[in-house]
C-alpha positions in Angstrom: -13.3 -33.2 65.3 -11.3 -32.8 68.7 -8.2 -30.6 68.6 -5.2 -31.5 70.5 -2.3 -29.2 71.9 1.0 -30.4 73.2 2.8 -28.0 75.3 6.1 -27.6 76.6 6.1 -29.9 78.9 5.5 -33.5 77.0 3.1 -34.8 79.5 0.6 -32.3 79.0 -2.4 -32.9 76.3 -5.3 -31.0 76.2 -8.4 -32.1 74.3 -10.9 -29.4 73.1 -14.0 -31.6 72.1 -16.4 -29.2 70.4 -19.3 -31.8 70.1 -19.1 -32.8 73.9 -21.7 -29.8 74.7 -19.5 -28.6 77.5 -18.5 -24.9 77.1 -14.9 -24.4 75.6 -14.0 -22.3 78.7 -14.7 -24.8 81.2 -13.0 -27.9 79.2 -9.9 -25.5 79.2 -10.1 -24.6 83.0 -10.8 -28.3 83.8 -7.8 -29.7 81.6 -5.7 -26.9 82.9 -6.4 -27.5 86.9 -6.1 -31.7 86.3 -2.8 -31.1 84.6 -1.7 -28.8 87.9 -3.1 -31.1 90.4 -1.4 -34.3 89.1 1.8 -33.0 88.4 1.9 -32.9 84.5 2.6 -29.2 84.8 5.0 -28.8 87.7 5.2 -25.5 90.0 7.0 -22.9 88.3 6.5 -24.3 84.7 5.9 -21.8 82.2 2.7 -21.9 80.2 2.3 -20.5 76.5 1.2 -17.3 75.8 -2.6 -16.4 75.5 -2.0 -15.7 71.7 0.1 -18.9 70.9 -2.5 -21.2 73.0 -5.5 -19.9 71.4 -4.0 -20.3 67.7 -3.1 -23.9 68.6 -6.3 -25.1 69.7 -8.4 -23.0 67.5 -10.1 -20.4 70.0 -10.4 -16.6 70.8 -7.6 -15.3 72.4 -10.0 -13.9 75.1 -11.6 -16.9 76.0 -8.0 -18.3 76.8 -7.2 -15.0 78.8 -10.6 -15.5 80.8 -9.1 -19.2 81.5 -5.8 -17.7 83.0 -7.4 -15.1 84.8 -9.7 -17.6 86.3 -7.4 -20.0 87.6 -5.2 -17.2 88.5 -7.9 -15.8 91.0 -7.9 -19.5 92.2 -4.4 -19.7 93.0 -3.2 -21.9 90.4 -1.3 -19.6 88.0 0.8 -16.4 88.6 1.2 -13.4 86.0 3.4 -10.8 86.1 3.7 -8.0 83.6 6.1 -8.4 80.8 6.8 -12.1 82.1 5.1 -15.5 81.2 2.3 -17.1 83.0 3.4 -19.8 85.0 2.1 -22.4 87.5 2.3 -21.1 91.1 4.1 -22.0 94.4 1.9 -24.2 96.2 -0.4 -25.2 93.3 -0.9 -29.0 92.8 1.5 -31.2 93.3 4.8 -30.1 95.1 7.9 -29.5 92.5 10.1 -32.4 92.6 13.5 -31.6 94.4 16.0 -30.1 92.3 19.1 -32.6 91.5 22.1 -31.7 93.4 24.5 -30.2 91.0 27.7 -32.6 90.3 29.8 -31.5 93.1 33.3 -30.8 92.2 35.9 -33.2 93.1 37.6 -31.9 96.4 39.9 -34.9 96.8 43.3 -34.1 97.1 44.1 -37.5 95.3 41.7 -40.2 94.4 43.7 -43.6 93.9 40.8 -45.2 92.4 41.5 -48.2 90.2 40.8 -49.3 86.9 40.9 -45.6 85.3 43.6 -44.5 83.0 45.0 -41.3 82.6 41.4 -39.6 80.9 42.9 -36.3 80.2 45.9 -37.9 78.0 43.2 -39.3 75.7 44.6 -38.6 71.9 41.9 -37.0 70.5 43.4 -35.0 67.9 44.7 -38.5 66.9 41.5 -40.0 67.3 39.3 -37.7 65.3 42.1 -37.6 62.4 41.4 -41.3 62.5 37.5 -41.0 62.3 38.1 -38.6 59.3 40.0 -40.9 57.5 37.8 -43.6 58.2 34.8 -42.0 57.3 36.5 -40.7 53.9 37.5 -44.1 52.8 34.5 -45.8 54.1 32.3 -47.5 51.4 28.3 -46.6 51.4 28.0 -50.4 52.0 29.7 -50.2 55.5 26.9 -48.1 56.8 24.5 -51.3 56.6 24.3 -53.8 59.6 27.3 -56.1 58.3 28.9 -59.0 59.8 27.8 -59.3 63.6 31.5 -60.3 64.0 32.7 -56.6 63.3 34.4 -54.8 60.6 36.4 -57.2 58.5 39.2 -54.6 58.4 39.4 -54.0 62.1 39.7 -57.8 62.6 42.7 -58.3 60.3 44.5 -55.3 61.7 43.5 -56.4 65.3 44.9 -60.1 64.5 48.1 -58.8 63.2 48.6 -56.4 66.0 47.8 -59.0 69.0 49.9 -61.8 67.1 53.0 -59.0 67.3 52.6 -57.5 70.8 50.6 -60.4 72.4 52.0 -63.7 71.0 48.3 -64.5 70.2 47.2 -67.0 67.8 44.7 -64.5 66.5 42.6 -65.4 63.1 40.7 -62.6 61.7 37.8 -65.3 61.0 37.6 -66.1 64.9 37.8 -62.4 66.2 34.7 -60.8 67.3 34.6 -57.2 67.8 32.5 -56.5 71.2 31.2 -53.5 73.2 33.9 -53.8 76.0 34.6 -56.4 78.5 31.6 -56.8 80.0 29.9 -57.6 76.7 32.5 -60.1 75.9 32.4 -61.7 79.1 28.5 -61.9 78.7 28.6 -63.8 75.3 31.2 -65.9 76.0 29.3 -67.4 79.2 26.0 -67.5 77.0 27.6 -69.2 74.4 29.4 -72.0 77.1 25.6 -72.3 78.5 24.8 -73.3 75.1 27.4 -76.2 75.4 26.1 -77.4 78.7 28.6 -75.8 81.0 27.0 -74.9 84.4 29.7 -73.6 86.6 32.1 -70.9 85.9 35.2 -70.1 88.4 36.5 -66.8 89.0 40.1 -66.0 90.8 39.7 -64.7 94.5 40.6 -61.7 94.9 39.5 -60.6 91.5 36.3 -59.4 90.1 33.5 -61.2 91.7 30.7 -58.9 91.1 31.7 -58.6 87.2 31.7 -62.3 86.9 29.0 -63.0 88.9 26.2 -60.9 87.5 27.3 -62.0 84.2 27.2 -65.8 85.0 23.3 -65.2 86.5 22.5 -63.6 83.5 23.7 -66.6 81.5 21.9 -69.0 83.9 25.3 -70.1 85.4 26.7 -70.6 89.0 29.9 -69.0 89.9 32.6 -70.2 92.1 35.8 -68.4 93.7 39.1 -70.2 93.3 41.9 -68.8 95.6 45.0 -66.8 94.3 48.6 -66.8 95.6 51.6 -65.4 94.8 52.0 -67.5 91.7 48.5 -67.1 90.3 45.2 -68.8 90.5 45.5 -71.9 92.6 44.9 -74.9 89.5 44.6 -77.5 92.4 41.8 -75.7 94.2 39.9 -75.2 90.6 40.2 -78.9 90.0 38.2 -79.5 93.2 35.5 -77.3 91.8 32.6 -78.7 89.1 33.6 -75.8 86.8 34.2 -75.9 83.2 35.0 -72.6 82.5 37.3 -70.2 84.3 37.9 -66.5 84.1 41.6 -65.6 84.9 44.1 -62.8 84.6 47.3 -64.6 83.5 49.5 -61.8 82.6 48.6 -59.4 85.6 46.4 -60.9 87.9 43.9 -58.3 88.9 44.2 -57.3 91.7 47.2 -58.5 93.2 49.8 -58.0 90.2 51.3 -61.3 90.0 51.9 -63.1 86.6 50.4 -66.7 86.5 53.5 -69.0 87.2 54.8 -70.9 83.9 54.1 -74.3 85.6 50.6 -73.2 86.6 50.0 -71.9 82.9 50.6 -75.3 81.9 48.7 -76.9 84.4 45.6 -74.4 83.8 45.8 -75.4 80.0 46.2 -79.1 80.7 42.8 -78.9 83.3 41.0 -77.2 80.6 41.6 -80.3 78.1 41.3 -83.0 80.5 37.9 -81.4 81.4 36.6 -80.4 78.2 36.9 -77.0 79.8 37.3 -73.3 78.5 39.5 -70.8 80.0 38.4 -67.1 79.6 41.6 -64.8 79.6 41.0 -61.3 80.4 43.9 -59.5 79.0 43.0 -56.2 80.7 46.2 -54.2 80.6 48.9 -56.1 78.6 50.3 -53.2 76.7 52.0 -51.7 80.4 55.0 -53.4 81.1 57.9 -51.9 82.9 60.2 -54.2 84.9 59.9 -57.1 83.0 59.4 -58.6 79.5 55.8 -58.7 78.1 54.1 -61.9 79.0 52.4 -63.2 76.0 48.9 -64.4 76.2 47.7 -67.6 77.4 45.4 -67.8 74.2 48.5 -68.2 72.2 49.4 -71.5 73.8 45.8 -73.0 73.5 43.8 -71.3 71.0 41.3 -74.2 71.2 40.7 -73.9 74.7 41.1 -69.9 75.4 38.8 -67.2 74.9 40.8 -64.4 75.1 39.2 -60.8 76.1 40.9 -57.8 75.4 39.7 -53.7 74.9 41.0 -50.1 74.2 39.5 -49.2 77.8 42.7 -49.3 79.5 45.1 -48.4 76.5 42.7 -45.6 75.1 39.7 -44.8 77.4 36.7 -46.7 78.7 33.9 -44.5 76.8 34.9 -45.9 73.4 33.3 -49.1 74.2 35.5 -51.3 71.9 36.7 -54.6 72.7 37.3 -58.1 70.9 37.3 -61.8 71.4 39.6 -64.3 70.2 37.3 -67.5 69.7 37.9 -71.2 69.6 36.6 -72.6 66.3 34.2 -74.8 68.0 32.7 -71.4 69.8 33.0 -69.3 67.4 29.6 -69.7 65.6 27.8 -69.7 68.7 29.5 -66.3 69.9 28.4 -64.7 66.8 25.2 -65.7 66.9 25.0 -64.3 70.3 26.0 -61.0 69.1 23.8 -60.7 66.4 20.9 -61.4 68.8 22.6 -59.0 71.4 23.0 -56.0 69.1 23.8 -56.8 65.6 27.1 -55.5 66.1 29.3 -52.7 67.1 29.4 -49.2 65.5 31.4 -49.6 62.1 32.6 -45.9 62.2 34.5 -46.4 65.4 35.7 -50.0 64.2 37.3 -48.4 61.2 39.0 -45.2 63.4 40.6 -47.8 65.7 41.9 -49.9 62.6 43.4 -46.5 61.1 44.9 -45.4 64.5 46.7 -48.9 65.0 47.6 -49.0 61.2 49.1 -45.2 61.2 51.4 -46.4 63.9 49.4 -43.3 66.0 48.2 -46.3 68.6 51.9 -47.6 69.3 53.1 -43.7 69.8 50.2 -43.0 72.3 51.2 -46.4 74.4 54.9 -45.3 74.7 53.6 -42.2 75.8 51.6 -43.6 78.4 54.0 -46.2 79.5 56.5 -43.5 80.3 53.7 -41.4 82.1 52.4 -44.5 84.1 56.2 -45.4 85.0 57.0 -41.9 86.1 53.7 -41.7 88.6 54.7 -45.3 89.9 58.1 -44.1 90.9 56.3 -41.0 92.5 54.2 -43.7 94.3 56.8 -45.6 95.5 59.0 -42.5 96.5 56.3 -40.9 98.2 55.4 -44.2 100.3 59.0 -44.6 101.2 59.4 -40.9 102.6 55.8 -41.1 104.5 55.0 -44.4 105.5 58.1 -46.5 105.1 56.7 -49.5 106.8 54.4 -50.0 103.8 55.2 -52.6 101.5 54.3 -52.3 97.9 53.7 -55.2 95.2 52.3 -55.5 91.8 54.4 -52.7 90.1 55.9 -54.6 87.2 52.8 -53.8 85.1 49.8 -51.9 84.6 48.7 -48.6 86.6 47.8 -49.8 90.3 49.8 -51.1 93.1 48.7 -53.1 96.1 49.9 -51.5 99.5 50.6 -54.1 102.7 50.0 -52.1 105.7 51.6 -53.4 109.0 49.7 -51.7 111.4 45.9 -50.8 110.4 43.5 -53.7 110.8 40.3 -52.0 110.3 39.9 -51.2 106.4 36.7 -49.3 106.6 38.0 -46.9 109.3 41.3 -46.5 107.6 38.9 -45.3 104.4 36.6 -43.7 106.1 39.7 -41.1 107.8 41.7 -40.8 104.5 38.3 -39.5 103.1 38.1 -37.0 105.7 41.5 -35.8 104.7 40.1 -35.7 101.1 42.0 -38.6 100.0 40.5 -41.9 98.0 41.8 -45.1 99.3 40.4 -48.6 98.3 40.6 -51.8 100.1 40.9 -55.1 98.9 37.6 -56.2 100.3 35.8 -55.3 97.3 37.9 -57.6 95.3 37.0 -60.5 97.6 34.3 -63.1 96.9 32.9 -62.7 100.5 33.4 -59.0 100.6 34.7 -59.1 103.9 37.5 -57.3 105.2 40.6 -59.6 105.1 42.0 -61.0 108.4 45.2 -59.1 109.6 46.8 -55.9 108.3 44.8 -53.9 105.5 45.5 -54.2 101.7 45.1 -51.3 99.6 44.6 -51.4 96.1 46.3 -48.0 94.9 45.5 -47.0 91.2 47.8 -44.3 89.7 46.3 -44.1 86.1 44.2 -41.1 86.4 46.5 -39.2 89.4 49.0 -36.8 88.8 52.5 -37.1 90.2 51.9 -33.9 92.4 48.5 -35.4 93.6 50.0 -38.6 94.1 52.8 -37.1 96.3 50.2 -34.7 98.6 47.8 -37.8 98.7 50.3 -39.9 100.4 51.8 -37.4 102.3 48.2 -36.2 103.7 47.5 -40.2 104.9 51.4 -41.4 105.8 50.1 -41.3 109.6 47.3 -43.4 108.7 49.1 -46.0 106.7 51.7 -46.4 109.5 48.8 -46.9 112.0 49.7 -43.8 114.3 
């Protein structure tokens, strides 16, 4: 009966066959040589002690010691007094190059977009909410449950969204998902099942996100231009799309709000074409210079799938989002969710419900509005001092701004020059369907969500002359 031993490397498997007629020592030497030559045992890897190896294989310790001595003589192993036996340098397959250690960020300021202040995540409040949720959670909640998500969270969210976003939220038509990407994928797959073949999206916008989700759903994706009043509904009408992904409250990335007449025109387009609007309500919690713009879903719940998450309000790592679905699509979306993962983690959902019910979520949002407003003010002041020619728009909400440069016309050269000065700048081209640099002066998308005020000031000062084109 063969005996097996699995060593420290999970790939190493030695079989000693006592019925083969081949001496045990030969089997041992051959197995170890093969493991070293094929790379299953890497250079520098520790072998088990002769005592441990012998006990595991059911052979004498002397036999293992003889095997080790032979392989050491052949240059496969190296042994030092008081140290373990290891695979020798130069034996077998060369060692895999070590993974480079994570390099610490050496940027003076990194104006990357879409990232909230990760250091301000309310960890104490979240841990409190998890404990409270776990204490009150019935054992039945540990099963698979409703693919739509926790009934408790759906009820709490519906009330919150009705209060804060003027949404026509119904817990029965709310589906909890793992963030925006999954929500978009579920929506597009559900629409594909109803005969939709083309989805439109804003340009500039999120071309890679929408296009990849559309491709996986078997749909084609077409860009539709955006101007100072939001998505161009006339241009949308000229396409064959029966679905469109929009950011009406705070257009990504330009920052404009969809004009009232266009909101109505967009809804009329959906009704006349039997189409669906997918509303990305991505940073609706943060408003500074204007009253909050209500969710488009509140005007046409039968034609809008509204997607929201806590990725901007709390942290992307929580992977909690929600979908407000039209009645006609809810069943299909729920079935897609069930097939996808059978539902999102229940304990996290219950924790979020506790966080909202307790008022701690609102308290966190108030604190973050003040934080982002201060950073926004600092950014405007720094640009006014170091690059006064640069225009800034999109500041009424969210935590990014659009800088309109007057001098530089080479986006890539500008970004590279800023990086050489340890400042991360990001151009609008990444948000365009063509991915080509825009004609004329450069536009930059400056995220300040995860950049402190001192870093904002220092970063702008370091690249002020570049922004001026000098």
